[in-house]
N, C-alpha and C positions, 0 to 999 in steps of 0.2 A: 504494498500500499503505500500511498504516496504521503510525504510530509506535510502537516496541517501548515499551511501557508501564513494564517494568521499567527500561528505560534512561530514560525520564524522571522515574523516581522517585530514579534513583541521581544522576541530574544535579541534580536539586532537592537533594538530600542535600548534594552536593559545594559546590553555593552555598553552602549555608548553613554549613557546616564552614571552606570558606575566609573567609567574610564573617566568621566569628566571629573566626577567626583573627586575620585583618589589624585588626579592629576591637582585640583586646587588645594588639596591637600586635607587629612585627618589630623587630629592633635595626639596622635600616639606615635612615640619617637621609636618604637618598634618596626613600624612600618618602613620597609625597604623600598626599593626600585622594582615597583611590581607592575607586571602587564596582564592585561586581560586578553587572553587569547580566544575564548568562544563562551558563550552561553546557551545553552539549552532549556527550552521549558518544556514542560508535558503538556500533553494535547488539551488538558482542561484549563492550561494557563494558572494552575494552583502552584506549582512549585518551580524553581528556576534553578539548574547547576551552572555556576559559575567558576570557569577553569582560568587560572593565572599561572604565571612564570614568575619567580623572583631572581633578580640577576643578583648575585652575589654568594656567599658561603652559604654552608648548611645551617650555621648559626641565624645566619640573616633570614633563610628560608622559614627556619623553626619561627622566629620572631615574628616575620610578617604574617605567619599563617594564623597566630595568636592573636594579631592585632586585628587581623580580617574577621577572625571569630568575634573579637570583643565590638566591633563596628558595625556587626550584619544589621542590627536593629536601625540605625541612624542611616545606612544604606537602605534597606528595607522602606524607609519614612520617605528617602530621596527619590526611589523609583517609585512610590505611589503618588507623591507628588506631580511626578512628569509624566504618569501614563495614565489615559483616560479608562481605567479598567474599575470595575465593581469592586473587586477583590484583587489586594496586592499580593502576586506571589512570594510565597516563602524562600529564602535565597539560602544556598548552600555552596560555599567557597571549596573549590577541590583543586590541589595543586597540579599541574599541568605536567604532564612527564615528556615532554617534548623536547626540551635540552636533553635529557639523559638518553631518550630514543636516539638522537642524533649523534651524540656522541659514542654511544655504541654500534650505530650504524658505521660510522666513520671508522672506528677500528675493525671491524669486521672488514670493511673495503681495503683498509691498510694492508691486513694481514693477508686478504685474498692477491694483494697487487704483490706482494712479497713473495708469496708463494709462485704466482706467475712467473716473475722475475728468476726466482729458481728452478723452476720445470724448463724455462728456457734456456738457462745454463746449461744444464745437465743434457737436455736436446743437441745442443751446440756440439757437444764434445763425444754424442753417442755413437756409436758404431752398430750396425746390424748384425743379430748373432747369426743369422745364415746369409741366404742368398738376399740382396735388395729386394728382388720382386719373388715371392714365396708360390707362387700360382703357377701352374702349368698351362704352358702356351700351346697351340693347335702347332703341328709340325708342319714346317713349309717345305715344300716338295722340289727338289733340283730339276733340272732338266735331264740329268742322269738317272734317276729314280722313277722316272715316267715309266719305265720298261718293268 
């Protein structure tokens, strides 16, 4: 089934509202450099999952998660003021694993490149164990063999 277009529009709007509010600042010193990457809203518009990333160390990620959890009520109020909905959706902040996944993929690609280079180096010095072409070819008849 297709995704609810209204839910997609509401999710986009929620992402903009929260990002703008975080840009203006929250009075929590624990909040680091947070980027809202995606918002997903349920079909009934009652719950919004907000995915975010934090630029910095693991400690800054933990502190930012705590700051967002503490600011959830204020951010929900901000969303409610800017959306024309009967009910304001509840917000759930989820740390997005995009940077970790990208780093893992980069490491795998680097490893694959190294293995390819090793295989090329081994193939350059390799020699056939038998004949270069092990397949039997049809016999070609000479003029003398026709008799």
